[in-house]
N, C-alpha and C positions, 0 to 999 in steps of 0.2 A: 232132824227130820220132823216135818210138820205133819200132823195127823188130821184128816178130814173124814167125817162121817156124812155120807150122802143120804138125805132123806128120800122117801118114796116119791114125794111130789116132784123133786128135781128129775128123777129118772123118768117118771111119767111124761113130764114136759119135754125131755130129750127124745123120748120115743115118738112124741107128737111133732118133733122137729120145731119146737118153739125157739125161734131165733135168739131172743133175749137170754134165755136160759142156756142155750148152747154157747153163746159168747161168754156168759158169766162163768160157766164151767171150764171153758177153754182157758180163761185167765188163771184158774187154779191148777189146771193140768200142766201148764207151762212152768209152774214153780218146780225148781229142782228139789230133790229130797222130800217129796210129798207122798204120803201114803193115803190112798183112798179106800175107805171101808164102807160096808153096809151092815146093818143089823140083820140078824136072821128074821126078825119080824118084817123087815122090808121085803124080803123074798116072799113071805106069806101074803103080805098085803098085795103085792104085784101079781102073784099067781091067783088071787081071788078076783082079779079084774077081767074085763072082757077080752083084752088083747092076748090073754094066755089060754083062751078056751078052745083053741084048735091046735093041732100038732105043729103046724108051721109057726104060729105065734108062741107056743110053748118053747120050742127050740130056740127061737130068736131071743126070747126073754131070758132063757137060761144062759145063753151065750153072753148077753149084755151083763147080766148079774155076775157071771163067773169072772168078769174082768176086774171085779173089786175083791178086796179081802173081806170075807164074810166073818163077822163076829157072832158066835153062837150065844144064845141066852144061857147063862150059867147061874150058879147060886148067888154070887156077889152082885151081878147085874140085876137079878130078880129082886134082891133085897133093896137095892138102891131104887129100882123102879117102883116098888111098893111104897117106899118113903116119899118119892116124888109125887106119886098119884095122890097119896093122903095129904101131903103138904100143899099141893097146888090144885088139886081137884081136876086133873087132866085125864084124858082117855088113857087106858092101860097101854095101848100100842105106842102112843106118844111118850108115855113114861118110860117104856122099855127103850125106845130110841134115845131119849135124853140120858138115861142111865148108861147106855152103851157109849155115848159120846163122853160123858163124865168119866167113866171108868177107864177109857182109853185115851184120856187127855186130848180129845179131838174137838176141832171146831165143827159144829153142826151146820152143814150146807142145806138150807131149807127155804121154801117160800112161805112156810107157815110161821111167820114171825109172830103173829098174834098170840098163838098158843105157847110157843116155845120161849118167848121173851120173858114170860113170868118166872121161868126157872133160872134163878140167879147163879146157880152152881155151874152152868155151862156157858160156853162161848158160841155165838151164833153169827153166821153170815147170811144175810137175807138176799136171795136172788131177785 
């Protein structure tokens, strides 16, 4: 089974009906034996956005996010994230997402190739 961690930007673009991202994600979804995950930080990032600021948007976003396996921030991921942040000078949220991908042996699906490509310990697929 192949593991994929979906970054916040991919989900945002899907919610905006961005065709190129929807096609990109569709190619991964069609793979057999693939597990699609999000980091718990992704839920926090998305709920801090405008689309979740009313009840209808909040319910819809919850439903979308609940279709993924959510990986909580734990002690191991926290320590890896701290090391990534120190080593690469990236934002803490990005370090947590990268650490989640690394710890779960997942390919990170993101459009933020610029920031994540510096982290040599993870595999990235750029949308």
